[in-house]
C-alpha positions in Angstrom: 11.0 40.1 27.0 8.4 42.4 28.5 5.0 40.9 28.7 2.2 42.6 26.8 -0.3 44.4 29.1 -3.1 41.9 29.8 -6.4 43.4 28.9 -8.4 40.4 30.1 -8.4 39.1 33.7 -9.7 35.8 35.0 -12.1 35.5 37.8 -10.7 33.7 40.8 -13.5 31.2 41.2 -13.3 30.2 37.5 -9.6 29.8 37.7 -9.7 27.7 40.8 -12.5 25.5 39.4 -10.7 24.8 36.1 -7.3 24.1 37.9 -9.1 21.8 40.3 -10.6 19.8 37.4 -7.3 19.6 35.5 -5.6 18.4 38.7 -8.1 15.6 39.0 -7.9 14.8 35.3 -4.2 14.1 35.4 -4.3 12.4 38.7 -3.2 8.7 38.5 -5.8 7.7 41.1 -8.4 5.3 39.7 -11.0 6.6 42.3 -11.5 9.7 40.1 -14.3 9.3 37.5 -12.5 10.7 34.4 -15.6 10.8 32.2 -17.4 13.0 34.8 -14.5 15.4 34.9 -14.5 15.6 31.2 -18.2 16.5 31.2 -17.5 19.3 33.7 -14.7 20.6 31.6 -17.1 20.5 28.6 -19.5 22.5 30.7 -16.9 25.1 31.4 -15.9 25.2 27.7 -19.4 26.7 26.9 -18.0 29.9 28.3 -16.7 32.2 25.5 -13.5 33.0 27.5 -12.7 29.4 28.5 -9.6 29.3 26.3 -8.4 32.5 27.8 -8.4 30.7 31.2 -6.4 27.9 29.7 -3.8 30.3 28.2 -3.6 32.1 31.6 -3.1 28.9 33.5 -0.4 27.8 31.0 1.5 31.1 31.0 0.9 32.7 34.4 -0.4 30.2 37.0 3.1 30.0 38.6 1.7 28.7 41.9 0.3 25.6 40.1 2.3 22.4 39.2 4.0 22.3 35.8 1.8 19.2 35.0 -1.5 21.2 35.5 -0.1 24.1 33.4 0.9 21.7 30.7 -2.5 20.0 30.8 -4.1 23.4 30.3 -1.8 24.0 27.3 -2.7 20.7 25.7 -6.4 21.2 26.1 -6.0 24.7 24.7 -4.2 23.3 21.7 -7.0 20.8 21.0 -9.7 23.5 21.4 -7.9 25.8 18.9 -7.5 23.0 16.4 -11.1 22.1 16.6 -12.8 25.5 16.8 -10.4 28.4 16.2 -12.7 30.2 13.8 -15.5 30.4 16.5 -13.2 32.3 19.0 -13.8 36.0 19.0 -10.9 38.1 17.5 -10.3 39.8 20.9 -9.9 36.4 22.6 -7.7 35.2 19.7 -5.5 38.3 20.2 -5.3 37.8 24.0 -4.2 34.1 23.6 -1.5 35.0 21.1 -0.2 37.9 23.1 0.2 35.6 26.2 2.0 32.9 24.2 4.9 34.9 22.7 6.6 36.0 26.0 6.5 32.3 27.0 9.0 31.4 24.3 11.5 32.4 27.1 9.7 30.6 29.9 12.1 29.1 32.5 10.6 25.7 32.4 11.3 23.6 29.3 8.0 21.7 29.3 6.1 25.0 29.3 8.2 26.2 26.4 7.6 23.1 24.3 3.9 23.2 24.9 3.8 26.8 23.8 5.8 25.8 20.7 3.2 23.2 19.8 0.3 25.7 20.2 2.1 28.3 18.1 2.5 25.7 15.3 -1.3 24.9 15.5 -2.2 28.6 15.2 0.2 29.0 12.2 -1.4 26.0 10.6 -4.8 27.6 11.0 -4.2 31.2 9.9 -0.7 31.3 8.3 2.0 33.8 9.3 0.2 36.8 7.9 -2.6 36.5 10.5 -0.1 37.0 13.3 2.2 39.9 12.4 3.9 39.9 15.8 5.1 36.2 15.5 8.1 36.5 13.1 9.7 39.5 14.9 9.3 37.7 18.2 11.0 34.5 16.9 13.8 36.5 15.2 14.4 38.5 18.5 14.6 35.3 20.5 16.9 33.6 17.9 19.3 36.6 18.0 19.1 37.1 21.7 22.2 35.0 22.6 20.1 33.7 25.6 20.0 29.9 25.5 16.5 29.7 26.9 15.0 32.2 24.5 16.9 30.7 21.5 15.7 27.2 22.5 12.1 28.3 22.9 12.0 30.0 19.5 13.9 27.2 17.8 11.4 24.6 19.2 8.4 26.6 17.9 10.1 27.2 14.6 11.0 23.5 14.1 7.4 22.5 14.8 6.2 25.0 12.1 8.8 23.6 9.7 7.7 20.1 10.4 3.9 20.7 10.4 3.4 23.4 7.7 6.8 24.0 6.0 5.2 25.7 3.0 3.9 28.6 5.2 7.4 30.0 5.5 7.9 30.0 1.7 5.1 32.4 0.9 5.0 36.1 0.4 3.9 37.9 3.6 2.3 41.4 3.2 4.6 44.0 4.8 7.7 41.8 4.5 10.4 42.5 1.9 11.3 38.8 1.7 9.8 35.4 2.4 10.1 34.2 6.0 12.3 31.3 5.0 14.9 33.7 3.6 15.0 35.4 7.0 15.4 32.2 8.9 17.8 30.1 6.8 21.0 32.1 7.6 20.1 31.9 11.3 19.5 28.2 11.1 22.9 27.7 9.3 24.5 29.7 12.0 23.1 27.4 14.7 24.8 24.4 12.9 27.9 25.8 14.7 26.3 26.3 18.1 28.0 24.7 21.1 24.5 23.6 22.3 23.4 20.2 21.0 19.6 21.1 21.2 20.1 24.1 18.8 22.2 22.1 16.3 19.7 19.4 16.3 16.6 21.6 15.9 18.2 23.8 13.3 19.3 20.9 11.1 16.0 19.1 11.5 14.2 22.3 10.4 16.3 22.8 7.2 15.9 19.1 6.3 12.1 19.6 6.2 12.7 21.7 3.0 14.7 19.2 1.0 11.6 17.6 -0.6 10.0 21.0 -1.6 13.3 22.7 -2.3 12.3 26.4 -2.1 14.4 28.9 -4.0 16.0 30.2 -0.8 17.5 26.7 0.0 18.3 26.0 -3.6 20.5 29.2 -3.7 22.1 28.4 -0.4 22.9 24.8 -1.2 26.7 25.3 -0.9 26.3 26.7 2.6 23.9 23.9 3.6 26.4 21.2 2.3 29.2 22.9 4.2 27.1 22.7 7.3 26.4 19.0 6.8 30.1 18.2 6.4 30.8 20.3 9.5 28.2 18.3 11.5 29.1 15.0 10.0 31.1 13.8 13.0 29.0 15.6 15.6 29.3 14.2 19.2 25.5 13.9 19.4 24.1 10.8 17.7 20.8 12.5 17.0 22.7 15.2 15.0 24.6 12.5 13.0 21.3 10.7 12.3 19.9 14.0 10.8 23.1 14.4 8.7 22.6 10.9 7.2 18.9 11.6 6.7 19.8 14.8 4.8 22.1 12.9 2.5 19.5 10.2 1.9 16.8 12.7 1.0 19.2 14.7 -1.2 20.2 11.6 -3.2 16.5 10.8 -3.7 15.3 14.3 -4.6 18.2 16.4 -5.9 21.1 14.1 -6.6 22.8 16.7 -8.8 23.8 18.7 -5.7 25.7 15.8 -4.2 27.3 14.7 -7.5 30.5 16.7 -7.0 30.9 15.4 -3.4 29.4 11.9 -4.0 32.6 10.0 -3.2 33.2 11.9 0.1 29.5 11.4 1.0 29.8 7.6 0.3 33.0 7.4 2.3 31.3 9.1 5.2 28.1 7.0 5.0 30.2 3.8 4.9 31.9 4.9 8.2 28.6 5.9 9.8 27.1 2.6 8.7 29.2 1.1 11.5 28.2 3.8 14.1 27.8 2.4 17.6 24.4 4.1 17.8 22.0 1.7 15.8 19.6 4.5 14.8 22.5 6.4 13.2 23.7 3.3 11.4 20.2 2.5 10.2 19.7 6.0 8.8 23.1 5.7 7.0 22.2 2.3 5.7 19.1 3.8 3.9 21.5 5.6 1.6 22.6 2.6 -0.4 19.0 1.7 -1.5 18.2 5.3 -2.1 21.3 5.7 -4.3 20.4 2.6 -6.4 16.7 3.7 -6.6 17.8 7.1 -8.0 19.4 5.2 -10.9 22.6 7.1 -10.6 25.8 5.8 -12.3 26.6 2.5 -10.5 30.3 3.0 -11.1 30.7 5.4 -8.2 29.3 2.7 -5.9 31.2 -0.1 -7.5 34.5 0.7 -5.9 33.0 0.8 -2.5 31.5 -2.7 -2.7 34.5 -4.6 -1.3 34.2 -2.5 1.9 30.5 -2.0 2.0 29.4 -5.7 1.6 31.2 -6.9 4.8 29.5 -4.0 6.8 26.0 -4.9 5.5 26.6 -8.6 6.3 27.8 -7.9 9.8 24.8 -5.6 10.4 22.5 -8.4 9.3 23.1 -10.4 12.4 20.4 -10.1 15.1 21.1 -7.3 17.6 21.0 -8.5 21.2 17.9 -6.4 22.0 16.0 -7.4 18.8 12.3 -8.0 19.8 12.3 -11.1 17.5 14.7 -12.9 19.8 12.0 -12.8 22.5 9.2 -13.6 20.1 11.2 -16.6 18.9 10.9 -18.2 22.3 7.1 -18.4 22.0 5.9 -21.9 21.8 2.6 -22.9 20.1 0.7 -23.6 23.3 0.7 -19.9 24.2 -2.5 -18.2 23.0 -2.1 -15.1 20.8 -3.0 -11.8 22.4 -5.2 -9.3 20.4 -2.2 -7.0 20.0 -0.3 -9.9 18.3 -2.7 -9.9 15.4 -1.6 -7.6 12.6 -4.4 -5.6 11.0 -5.2 -7.5 7.8 -6.2 -5.9 4.5 -8.4 -7.8 2.1 -7.8 -6.8 -1.5 -11.2 -6.3 -3.2 -12.0 -8.5 -6.2 -10.6 -7.0 -9.4 -11.4 -8.0 -13.1 -8.5 -7.5 -15.4 -4.7 -7.8 -16.0 -2.5 -6.2 -13.3 -4.1 -8.2 -10.5 -0.9 -8.8 -8.7 -0.7 -9.1 -4.9 2.1 -7.3 -3.2 4.4 -9.5 -1.3 3.5 -9.6 2.3 6.4 -8.1 4.1 8.3 -9.8 6.9 5.7 -10.5 9.6 7.4 -8.7 12.4 7.2 -5.3 10.8 9.6 -3.3 12.9 12.1 -1.7 10.5 15.6 -2.1 11.9 19.3 -2.2 10.9 19.1 -5.9 10.1 16.2 -5.6 7.7 17.6 -2.4 6.1 20.9 -4.1 5.5 19.3 -7.1 3.9 17.2 -4.8 1.7 20.3 -2.9 0.7 22.1 -6.2 -0.2 19.0 -7.3 -2.2 19.0 -4.0 -4.2 22.8 -4.2 -4.8 22.4 -7.7 -6.1 19.8 -6.5 -8.6 22.1 -3.6 -9.7 25.4 -5.4 -9.9 24.2 -9.0 -10.3 27.0 -11.6 -10.1 29.7 -9.0 -9.7 29.1 -9.0 -5.9 29.6 -12.7 -5.5 33.4 -12.8 -5.4 33.3 -10.5 -2.3 30.2 -11.9 -0.7 30.4 -15.7 -1.1 33.6 -16.2 0.9 32.1 -14.1 3.7 28.9 -16.2 3.7 30.8 -19.4 3.6 33.0 -18.3 6.5 30.0 -17.4 8.6 28.1 -20.6 7.7 31.1 -22.7 8.8 31.3 -21.1 12.3 30.6 -23.8 14.8 29.2 -23.6 18.4 26.0 -22.3 19.9 27.3 -18.8 20.5 27.8 -18.2 16.7 24.2 -19.1 15.7 23.5 -15.4 14.9 26.4 -15.3 12.4 25.1 -18.5 10.7 21.5 -17.1 10.6 22.8 -13.8 9.0 24.6 -15.8 6.3 21.4 -17.7 5.4 19.5 -14.3 5.3 22.1 -12.9 2.9 21.8 -15.9 0.6 18.0 -15.3 0.4 18.5 -11.6 -0.1 20.7 -12.2 -3.3 18.6 -15.1 -4.6 17.0 -13.1 -7.4 19.7 -10.5 -8.3 22.6 -13.1 -8.4 20.7 -16.0 -9.8 22.8 -16.4 -12.9 25.9 -17.0 -10.8 24.1 -19.1 -8.2 22.1 -21.2 -10.6 24.9 -23.8 -11.4 25.2 -24.3 -7.6 21.4 -24.6 -7.0 21.5 -28.2 -5.9 24.4 -27.5 -3.4 22.5 -24.5 -2.0 19.3 -26.6 -1.5 21.3 -29.5 -0.1 22.9 -27.1 2.4 19.7 -25.4 3.4 17.5 -28.5 3.9 19.3 -29.8 7.1 19.1 -26.3 8.5 15.3 -26.7 8.6 16.0 -29.0 11.6 18.5 -26.7 13.3 18.1 -26.4 17.1 17.7 -22.6 16.9 14.2 -21.6 15.8 15.4 -18.4 14.0 17.7 -20.5 11.9 14.9 -22.9 11.0 12.6 -19.9 10.1 15.2 -18.0 8.0 16.0 -21.3 6.1 12.3 -21.6 5.2 12.3 -18.0 3.8 15.6 -18.5 1.9 14.3 -21.7 0.3 11.2 -19.9 -0.8 13.3 -17.3 -2.5 14.9 -20.1 -4.6 11.7 -22.0 -5.1 11.0 -20.7 -8.6 14.4 -22.0 -9.8 14.1 -25.3 -7.9 10.8 -25.9 -9.7 12.4 -25.0 -13.1 14.9 -27.8 -12.5 12.3 -30.4 -11.6 12.0 -31.6 -15.2 14.7 -34.1 -14.7 15.1 -36.9 -12.2 17.6 -35.3 -9.8 15.8 -31.9 -9.9 12.5 -33.6 -9.2 13.9 -35.4 -6.2 15.2 -32.1 -4.9 11.8 -30.4 -5.4 10.2 -33.2 -3.4 12.7 -32.9 -0.6 12.1 -29.1 -0.4 8.3 -29.7 -0.5 8.5 -32.3 2.3 11.0 -30.2 4.3 8.7 -27.2 4.4 5.6 -29.4 5.1 7.4 -30.9 8.2 8.3 -27.4 9.4 4.6 -26.4 9.2 4.2 -28.7 12.2 7.0 -27.1 14.2 6.2 -26.4 17.8 7.6 -22.8 17.5 5.1 -20.1 16.4 7.7 -18.1 14.5 8.9 -21.2 12.5 5.3 -22.2 11.8 4.7 -18.7 10.3 7.8 -18.7 8.2 7.2 -22.3 7.0 3.6 -21.6 6.1 4.5 -18.4 4.2 7.3 -20.1 2.4 5.1 -23.0 1.5 2.5 -20.6 0.0 5.2 -19.1 -2.2 6.3 -22.6 -3.3 2.6 -23.4 -4.1 2.3 -20.4 -6.4 5.4 -21.2 -8.3 4.8 -25.0 -8.5 1.1 -24.8 -9.6 0.2 -28.1 -11.3 3.5 -29.7 -10.2 1.7 -30.1 -6.8 -1.0 -32.4 -8.2 0.7 -35.7 -7.3 1.2 -34.4 -3.8 -2.2 -32.9 -3.0 -3.1 -35.6 -0.4 0.1 -35.3 1.7 -0.1 -31.4 1.4 -3.7 -31.4 2.7 -2.9 -33.7 5.6 -0.1 -31.4 6.8 -2.1 -28.2 6.2 -5.1 -29.5 8.1 -2.9 -30.8 10.9 -1.5 -27.3 11.2 -5.0 -25.9 11.0 -5.9 -28.0 14.1 -2.9 -26.8 16.2 -2.2 -23.2 15.2 -3.1 -20.2 17.3 -5.2 -17.4 15.8 -2.4 -15.4 14.2 -0.8 -18.2 12.3 -4.2 -19.7 11.4 -4.6 -16.8 9.0 -1.5 -17.9 7.1 -2.8 -21.5 6.9 -6.0 -20.2 5.3 -3.9 -18.4 2.8 -1.9 -21.5 2.0 -5.1 -23.6 1.6 -6.5 -20.9 -0.7 -3.3 -20.8 -2.7 -3.3 -24.6 -3.0 -6.9 -24.4 -4.4 -5.8 -21.7 -6.9 -2.8 -23.7 -7.9 -4.4 -27.2 -8.5 -8.0 -26.0 -9.1 -10.2 -28.9 -10.2 -7.8 -31.5 -9.0 -9.0 -30.7 -5.5 -12.4 -32.0 -6.4 -12.0 -35.6 -5.2 -14.0 -37.2 -2.4 -10.9 -38.3 -0.5 -9.4 -34.7 -0.6 -12.7 -33.0 0.4 -13.0 -35.4 3.3 -9.7 -34.1 4.7 -10.2 -30.5 3.8 -13.8 -29.5 4.4 -15.0 -30.8 7.8 -12.4 -28.8 9.8 -13.1 -25.7 7.8 -16.9 -26.0 8.2 -16.5 -26.7 11.9 -14.5 -23.4 12.2 -17.1 -21.6 10.0 -19.9 -22.7 12.4 -17.9 -21.8 15.5 -17.2 -18.1 14.5 -19.9 -15.5 14.9 -20.9 -13.1 12.1 -19.1 -10.2 13.8 -15.8 -12.1 14.5 -12.9 -10.7 12.4 -11.3 -14.1 12.3 -14.0 -14.8 9.7 -12.3 -12.7 7.0 -9.4 -15.0 6.1 -11.9 -18.0 6.2 -14.2 -16.2 3.8 -11.2 -15.6 1.5 -10.2 -19.2 1.8 -13.7 -20.4 0.9 -13.7 -18.0 -2.2 -10.6 -19.8 -3.6 -12.0 -23.3 -2.8 -15.4 -22.5 -4.4 -13.7 -21.3 -7.6 -11.4 -24.4 -7.6 -14.1 -27.0 -7.0 -16.7 -25.4 -9.4 -19.9 -27.4 -9.2 -18.1 -29.7 -6.7 -18.7 -27.0 -4.1 -22.5 -27.4 -4.6 -22.9 -29.6 -1.5 -21.5 -26.8 0.7 -22.9 -23.8 -1.2 -26.3 -23.3 0.5 -25.1 -22.6 4.1 -22.2 -20.6 2.8 -24.2 -18.3 0.5 -26.9 -17.9 3.2 -24.3 -16.8 5.7 -22.8 -14.3 3.3 -26.2 -12.7 2.8 -26.9 -12.7 6.5 -23.6 -10.9 7.0 -24.5 -8.3 4.3 -27.9 -7.7 5.9 -26.6 -7.3 9.5 -23.7 -5.0 8.3 -26.1 -2.8 6.4 -28.2 -2.5 9.5 -25.1 -2.0 11.7 -24.2 0.9 9.5 -27.4 2.9 10.4 -28.2 1.3 13.8 -25.3 -0.7 15.5 -27.4 -1.2 18.6 -30.2 -3.2 17.0 -27.7 -5.0 14.7 -25.8 -6.1 17.8 -22.6 -5.4 15.9 -20.2 -2.6 14.9 -20.2 -1.7 11.2 -17.0 -2.9 9.5 -17.0 -2.7 5.7 -14.4 -5.5 5.5 -17.3 -8.0 6.3 -19.2 -6.7 3.3 -16.3 -6.8 0.9 -15.3 -10.4 1.9 -18.9 -11.6 1.7 -19.4 -10.0 -1.8 -16.2 -11.6 -3.0 -17.2 -15.0 -1.7 -20.5 -14.7 -3.5 -18.5 -13.8 -6.6 -16.4 -16.9 -6.1 -19.6 -19.0 -5.8 -21.1 -17.6 -9.0 -17.8 -18.3 -10.8 -17.6 -21.8 -9.4 -21.3 -22.9 -9.6 -22.2 -21.1 -12.8 -26.0 -21.0 -13.3 -26.3 -23.3 -10.2 -26.1 -20.1 -8.1 -29.5 -19.1 -9.3 -31.4 -21.4 -6.9 -29.4 -19.9 -4.0 -30.1 -16.3 -4.8 -33.6 -16.4 -6.3 -35.4 -16.5 -3.0 -33.1 -13.9 -1.3 -33.0 -10.1 -1.2 -29.4 -10.1 -2.5 -30.4 -7.9 -5.5 -31.5 -5.0 -3.2 -28.5 -5.3 -0.9 -26.2 -5.5 -3.9 -27.7 -2.3 -5.3 -27.0 -0.5 -2.0 -23.4 -1.8 -2.0 -23.0 -0.3 -5.5 -23.9 3.1 -4.1 -21.7 2.8 -0.9 -19.4 5.6 -0.2 -16.4 3.2 0.3 -14.6 2.5 -3.0 -13.6 -1.0 -2.0 -17.3 -1.9 -1.3 -18.3 -0.6 -4.7 -15.4 -2.4 -6.3 -16.5 -5.8 -5.0 -20.1 -5.0 -5.6 -19.6 -4.3 -9.3 -17.5 -7.5 -9.6 -20.4 -9.5 -8.3 -22.8 -7.6 -10.6 -20.6 -8.8 -13.5 -20.3 -12.3 -12.2 -24.1 -12.6 -11.8 -24.7 -11.1 -15.2 -22.7 -13.9 -16.7 -24.5 -16.8 -15.0 -28.0 -15.5 -13.9 -28.8 -12.1 -15.4 -32.5 -12.8 -14.7 -31.8 -12.2 -10.9 -30.7 -8.6 -11.7 -33.4 -7.8 -14.3 -36.1 -6.3 -12.0 -33.7 -3.5 -11.1 -31.5 -3.6 -14.2 -31.9 0.0 -15.2 -30.7 1.1 -11.7 -27.6 -1.1 -11.8 -26.7 0.2 -15.3 -27.3 3.8 -14.2 -25.1 3.5 -11.1 -22.4 1.6 -13.0 -22.2 4.2 -15.7 -21.8 7.0 -13.1 -18.5 5.3 -12.0 -16.9 6.1 -15.4 -16.6 9.8 -15.1 -13.0 10.5 -16.2 -12.6 13.4 -13.8 -13.3 11.2 -10.8 -11.1 8.3 -11.8 -7.9 9.1 -9.9 -9.0 7.6 -6.5 -11.4 5.0 -7.8 -9.8 3.5 -10.8 -10.5 -0.1 -9.6 -14.2 0.7 -9.1 -14.4 2.1 -12.6 -12.6 -0.9 -13.9 -15.1 -3.4 -12.4 -18.2 -1.2 -13.2 -17.0 -1.0 -16.9 -16.5 -4.8 -17.0 -20.0 -5.4 -15.5 -21.7 -3.2 -18.0 -20.1 -5.2 -20.8 -21.1 -8.5 -19.3 -24.7 -7.2 -18.9 -24.7 -5.9 -22.5 -24.0 -9.3 -24.0 -26.7 -11.0 -21.9 -29.6 -8.5 -21.8 -28.8 -7.0 -25.3 -31.4 -4.2 -26.1 -32.1 -3.5 -22.5 -28.8 -1.6 -22.1 -30.0 1.0 -24.6 -30.8 3.8 -22.2 -27.1 4.1 -21.0 -25.3 3.3 -24.2 -24.6 6.9 -25.4 -23.5 8.1 -22.0 -21.2 5.1 -21.4 -19.7 5.3 -24.8 -18.8 9.0 -24.4 -17.2 8.2 -21.0 -15.2 5.2 -22.4 -14.1 7.3 -25.4 -12.6 9.9 -22.9 -10.9 7.1 -20.9 -9.3 5.7 -24.0 -8.1 9.1 -25.1 -6.4 9.6 -21.7 -4.9 6.1 -22.1 -1.3 6.9 -21.1 -2.3 8.0 -17.6 -4.7 5.2 -16.9 -3.9 1.6 -15.8 -3.8 -1.1 -18.4 -6.7 -3.1 -17.1 -9.2 -0.2 -17.3 -8.1 0.5 -20.9 -8.6 -3.1 -21.9 -12.0 -3.3 -20.2 -13.1 0.0 -21.7 -12.1 -1.3 -25.2 -14.0 -4.5 -24.7 -17.2 -2.9 -23.2 -17.2 -0.3 -25.9 -17.1 -3.1 -28.5 -19.8 -5.1 -26.8 -22.1 -2.0 -26.7 -21.4 -1.4 -30.4 -22.3 -5.1 -31.1 -25.6 -4.8 -29.3 -26.6 -1.3 -30.5 -24.4 -0.3 -33.6 -27.1 2.1 -34.6 -26.5 4.2 -31.5 -22.7 3.9 -31.3 -21.6 4.1 -35.0 -22.5 7.8 -35.5 -19.9 8.7 -32.8 -17.1 6.3 -33.9 -14.8 9.0 -35.3 -14.4 10.4 -31.8 -12.8 7.3 -30.4 -11.8 5.1 -33.3 -8.1 5.7 -33.1 -7.4 5.1 -29.4 -10.0 2.3 -29.4 -8.1 0.4 -32.2 -4.8 0.9 -30.4 -6.3 -0.5 -27.2 -7.9 -3.5 -29.0 -4.5 -4.4 -30.6 -3.0 -4.8 -27.1 -5.6 -7.4 -25.9 -4.8 -11.1 -26.0 -7.0 -13.4 -28.1 -10.1 -14.6 -26.2 -13.9 -14.6 -26.2 -14.0 -11.0 -24.9 -11.9 -9.7 -27.8 -14.2 -11.6 -30.2 -17.2 -9.7 -28.8 -15.4 -6.4 -29.2 -14.5 -7.1 -32.8 -18.1 -8.1 -33.6 -18.9 -4.6 -32.4 -16.2 -3.1 -34.7 -17.6 -5.0 -37.7 -21.2 -4.0 -36.9 -20.2 -0.3 -36.7 -18.2 -0.4 -39.9 -21.3 -1.8 -41.7 -23.5 1.0 -40.3 -21.1 3.9 -40.8 -18.1 2.9 -43.0 -16.9 6.5 -43.5 -16.5 6.8 -39.7 -13.5 4.4 -39.9 -11.7 5.8 -42.9 -9.4 8.3 -41.0 -8.4 5.5 -38.6 -8.0 2.8 -41.2 -4.3 2.2 -40.5 -5.0 1.6 -36.8 -8.0 -0.6 -37.7 -5.7 -2.8 -39.8 -3.2 -3.0 -37.0 -5.9 -4.0 -34.6 -7.1 -6.8 -36.9 -3.5 -7.9 -37.4 -3.1 -8.3 -33.6 -5.0 -11.5 -33.7 -2.9 -14.7 -33.8 -6.0 -16.5 -35.0 -9.7 -15.7 -35.0 -11.2 -19.0 -34.0 -14.8 -18.1 -34.7 -15.5 -18.7 -38.4 -18.3 -16.2 -38.7 -16.3 -13.4 -37.1 -13.4 -14.3 -39.4 -15.7 -13.9 -42.4 -17.1 -10.6 -41.0 -13.6 -9.2 -40.7 -12.9 -10.2 -44.3 -16.0 -8.4 -45.5 -15.1 -5.2 -43.6 -11.5 -5.1 -45.0 -12.7 -5.8 -48.6 -15.5 -3.2 -48.2 -12.8 -0.6 -47.4 -10.6 -1.8 -50.3 -13.5 -1.2 -52.7 -14.5 2.0 -51.1 -11.1 3.6 -51.3 -10.3 4.6 -54.9 -7.5 6.3 -56.7 -4.6 4.7 -54.8 -6.0 5.5 -51.3 -6.1 1.8 -50.3 -2.5 1.3 -51.5 -1.4 4.4 -49.6 -2.9 3.0 -46.4 -1.2 -0.4 -47.0 2.2 1.3 -47.5 1.9 2.8 -44.0 1.9 -0.7 -42.5 4.9 -2.8 -41.4 5.6 -6.0 -43.4 4.5 -8.4 -40.5 1.2 -6.5 -40.3 0.6 -6.9 -44.1 1.4 -10.5 -43.9 -1.2 -11.1 -41.2 -3.8 -9.2 -43.1 -3.3 -11.5 -46.1 -5.3 -14.2 -44.2 -8.4 -12.0 -44.7 -8.2 -12.1 -48.6 -7.1 -8.5 -49.1 
């Protein structure tokens, strides 16, 4: 391709200076001060044509090394991304005119750098801002010259990956969308003799499966033909892309594959055994995707006898699996910083749906082994016991292999047993005691990875083992599993410690009060582990201690237990600084203990609460001035401290007042309620609600500000990203209302109108926010019926529907007091929603409060007298018999 005439020319001294700096910048020598070079480059970049120099060096500086030219290109890319709009149109034009001829540059590294820059420019100004680009790409693709075809294909594939939608837009001056021009050429490259072109072309088309533009939709037959043509390609990276296409199609547009689904499954089954693990892994994703798409299981059923053995054989550790190296690590080796996974604290949440996600396998590298186990898990959930006749003989055969060299086979069999524990439980339940009896000795196996997988598999059966503990034999088995896992907590191998501790935490959650007789021995083991674990596994011990506290709650409150539990934790608490991230899991652990011990935590409460407030103070300072705070800002410290203070208020009740009365917690908390980070606001409003319950007097000097900020969180248009913040703010307003009564008046009208809108959008909003909205609305109506009742027609129907979903408790009582108060003030406001009101009243199993029961009777009888000429009977006839039966309790 002929180069465009260059209107701009560099000055020799500028060119030499920039090249010299780039050479130094990429030099491996440590003698060079990189920050100084960076400053000099920044100085050069003040010049308006600095980017022209970089483009010139990339494209034309043929006397310079490829590395220097590439460095110029990468710097140019970053500059364009950061400040494209501030470059003059002439300079933009110059840079673009220099790039296009380079699609055919002899050196591959230069071509790929140019492709990257082209993609960045297209991201910034679309295709229409660069009319020369599409013709240049088409010319190169049609040139039959491998270098030009590869250069254009590389640039095009990057555009498809980074901004696929750009090619599916109308472009002024073009009769058809760019994608319509490119697709036939991409399909043609599926047949190219050159691997690079086949791979780039297929990768580019695959980018459009999710968005499915019309051009691809109408060419689907051609695309599928291409996929079948490439299915047995000699290049593994092409086969991997074929599998990826089938996986995405089955997820997004399964109807296209339906006529071919058996052929596709046959193919995927073969490729699932591909010698290249990445290809096999991509193929293995298909089975889970097929099940998730809820397609007819019959198609898959006939493949199970051939598929299950493949999955099982792929579940054995590969020889190069990183876990094999990790498994050698003994407990005496300290953890490195990179061994510590980033941890995510879940902010405090008031309501139903407060379920933690299962923590995934600790070593989070997704590989063929894990993917195969996940596929088996999903198959067991779809087909249940139907897979057992194929699977169990294979598992038994692997388990009975003897000798050290077969340990990976035995390990895979134990993993498979854990994978099907839930899906196949009906068929496995009668054999539960045999399974446990088989797994328990494996906890002492000489191979650490067999010990660790046996912990995990036992934890997968723990729910069922506990169900059986009601009779003597079952109870003995539960004790054996409990003691087996506790002994493994003290293993010398880090990987086994981790698996045992996680498995034990699962067992604790399932067993709950069943643990009470064993608290002493559990604490001894946990605190012994606490004394010997390195930092990474220590986090899991904190979790197990916290889970124990949640499970046995007040039972923990015995001097003998506290003597084992608290001194080591307090020693650790004193040893860690306020900016040490190892404090997070300890704060979480203390939160559970404070809630479990209740007033029993009083003896530890003063230093703990003071520390939380110190952390809040130093973090709020670090946010504006890290230097004088002596720490970097990290919102996680704030969230964990707020949550621990919430745990203390829940545990100590009004006893918290003496701890907070002399502090500036109120002002810090108000700041947290206004923080820009949703999780900080979420935890802040949880604490506002908890303090409102036990010492509202602490909040009263700034009550109007708390109420005002809380009500601003309820805007229905802003809910999508901050639903948990709204949930806690809503709950806090309700808690304040019942404590400070008339003082909430200024926000009542605003809050009620927000809650009415939330209830009307009920189907798109999570259950917890709906419940909290219904309760808070009722509490405000109870406190100020005169303000709320005039508006009741606007929200009555969705409100009654929400109230009927709430379980019987004190909060529901408050809401119904509000309902009755409004019906007295404005009875006509409830007439149009009377059927829903009756259903809401019938949702009570029993109203325990006598005065509320009487109020409800009065409301119903009031409506009965008010509705004349058969209107009451008409309302009753719209109710189901069970509802009418329940209403009879209220003398109507």
